[in-house]
N, C-alpha and C positions, 0 to 999 in steps of 0.2 A: 446646520448639524450641530446640535451640544456636544461639546468635549466633554467624554467621560474622565474621571481621576482613576489614572490606572498606577500600577506600583510601577516604579521606577525603571525596572526591569525590560518593559516592554516599549518597543518603537512602534509607536501608532501610525498608519497610514488609513484616514477616513476618507470613502469615497462614497459617491451617490447610488452609481449603477454600475456593474460589471457583469461581464459574460458568465466567469467563474472567479470566486475569490480563490480557489485553489490553483487556476491557470495564472490568476495575475501574480501570487507568492511564487509559484514555480518561475516563471518568466524573471523577477525580481531575483530570486535567489541564484539563478544561473550568474548572474553577472557579480557576484562575487561577496565575500563577507563585509568589504567595506561599503557597499551599498547598500547591503541586506544582512544585517549582522543577526546574530541571534537573538531572539525576542522580538525581531519585525512583525507587526500583527496587522493585517489587512482586515478594515471592517468595511462592510457595505451594506448600505440600505436594500439593494435589491441586486438580484442575481436573472440575467437574461436565459444565461444555459447552463443553471446548475447542475451537478450531479452528484448522486452517492456513490456507494459501494457497487462494483461490479458494473460502472458506468450506466448505472439507472439515473433516470431524470431526477431532478431534485426540485420540486417547484419554489419557487423563491420568490415571491410578489413582495412589496414594502409592508412593513409590520413585523417582521421577524428578525432575529439574529442571523447575522451570516458573518463567518469567519475562518481566517488563512492566518495559522502561526507559523513563522520561518523558524526552525531550531536546527541549532548546530552541536549537537550532544558528541563528546569524545568517546562513542561507543562502537561496537562492533554491529553490521548490518543486519545479523541475524537476530538482535536485541531491538530492532528498531517498532517491530508489531507491538511491544509490550507498550509504548505510548499512546495506543487507543485505550488501553485501561487507564492508564493515567490521566487521560482525557475524559473517559466516562465518569471516573471518580471525580473529577471537579466539576463536572456537571451537576452531578448528584448532589456535591458539599454545597455548591451555589444555591441548586434549588431549596435546600434545606435552608439556608440562610435567608429566603427570600419569601418560603409560603407561611402560611398559618398552620395550624394545628389541624389534623385530621386528614389530611391528603398522603396518598402512597408514592412514594419513589423507588422503583427498582432497575437495576442495570439488566440490560439483555443481552445474550452474548449473538454475535462477536463485537457489535459496536452501537447499539441502542442505549435509549434512557427510556424509561417509561413512565408517566403520570397517571395514576390511578388507572392502572392496566392499558393504557394507550401510549403510543411514540411521542414524545415530545420534542426529542431530539437525537442526534447522531452524530457519528464521528468519520472523518474519512482522512486515511492517510497515503500520501504519495512522497517517495523518496528517488533519489536518484544519486547512483555510485558511479562516481567519474575518476577516482584515483585508482590506484594499483594497490593499495590495503584493502582488508578486509572492512573499514569504516567505511562512512557515509559523508559527502560533502554536506547536504543538508537532508531535511524532512521537512514537509510542509504536513502540518495537522488542521484539518479542516472541521469547523464545527457549525452544525446548523441546529437552531433553537427556535420553536413555535412560540412567540410572544402572544401576539395579536391575531394571528389567523393558524388554520390548518386546512389540510385539504380534507375530501371528503372520498374521494373516489380512489383509495389506498386499500390494498389487500390485507394489511394490517391496521386495527383502528388507531385513527391519529387523535391527537388535542393539543391545546395552545393553552397557554398560562390565562390569558383572558376569559377562553371558554371555561376555565375551572376557577374562574371568579378571583384572581390572583391581579390587584394592582399594581403589578410590576412594568417599568418603563425598560425600553430596549437599552438604555443607558444603565440602568440599575442591574439588569442580567448580567452585561458585558462587565460591569466592574467587580461583581460576584465572581463569576466565571474566571478572571483573570488572577484575583488574588488566591482562590482556591487552587490555579492551575500550578501557579508558580509554588506553592506548598506541596502537592504532590509531585511534582516533578523534583523539588530538591530532596523529597524522601527517596523517590525511585534512585537519582544518582549516588545519595549517600548510602543506602541499604539494600539495592537492588530490588528484583522484580518479586520475591517472596511476600513482603509484606502489602504489595500490591496487589497480588494475586489473591491473598487471605482477606484484605480486604474488599476485593471485589467481590468474591464469593458470599463474603456475608451481607452484601446487598442487592445480589441478583434475585432473579427470577428463576425458579425452575428447578433448582437442584434438588436431587433426590425424587424427583418427578419422572413419569412419562412424557418423551418429547418424541416428536417426528423431525426428523433433519434429511431437506435437500439437498443432495448433491448433483446439480445439473439433472439429469435424466433418472436419476436414482435417488430413492427413498428409503431411509433407514429408522428404525424405532429402536427406543430404548430407554434406560433410564439415565439422565443426567448426573454423573457422578462427583464431577470434578474438573478443574482446571489443570494440566499438566504442567511443568515447569517452562514450557513454550508458551503457554495461552491457549493450548488448542483443548477443545472440548472434550473430555473423556466420557463416551457413551457405552453404556453396559448393554449390548443387545443378545445378552443370554447368553449364548453360545459362544460370544466372541466381545473383546472388549476395543473398542475404534476410539483412536486419536484422531477426530477433526480438526482441520487448521481453517477450513473457510467451509460456509456452508449457510442455509435459511433455515432458523429454527422454528418449529410450528408448536404451538402449545393446543392441548383438547381445550374447548368451551366446556362451560359448565353445565350447558343444556343437553350435551351429546353430541350436538351438530359437530361435522368436519372442522379440522383445525383450521386456523387461519393463517395465513403466510408472513414472515416479515418482510416489509418492504424497506429501502435504503434510499 
């Protein structure tokens, strides 16, 4: 495995195969800060039991980028969800530094990155509060990026960098992502969530448009107006404005067909 050139803030642990990089990182994080300091990054070539949001399977064969980053920020538990927006912005900027002109990259609430209208990456947060304060001991930020392969049997269309004709290696993608993540994290720690929120909205898909949101068995339709100060989606349903903290977003297709669902 070629060793990538990462910023010194990271402690890289490179593995050929794991069940899940997030589970590996969580096990390591529980051992304490000495063994797993802030910035410890688990990188695997393959996951055998990868998962996405809400416990969904994440197909993880060799050829893509699978990472989980252990972070120990001194912030309240309620603010941890903001890191998913930080991670998405980092992937967005990483792709911008790697791609040729002519490609469209968008962010999709709550935790997806789209390339040419298809999902290319996703973010997953895991955290554990073991102390008596309102802070957290650690948070694990998982990121999966389709570099050389993408699944065909997803509800939401997927793609990969190779399919979109990007001659990018996994190592190059990892280097770009870690540089961007460090920059965005420093901004979040220095300036708070407001500039992160504004930057995310500038890069997102669907704001101002009619969307459908699935909340378990419930379906809501409305205009995607905004993100609130907590990162919840602000949905204008006409008679009522809803603030949604978790759900699956559907976009209407251009040919009038039923909307397709996001898959993580």
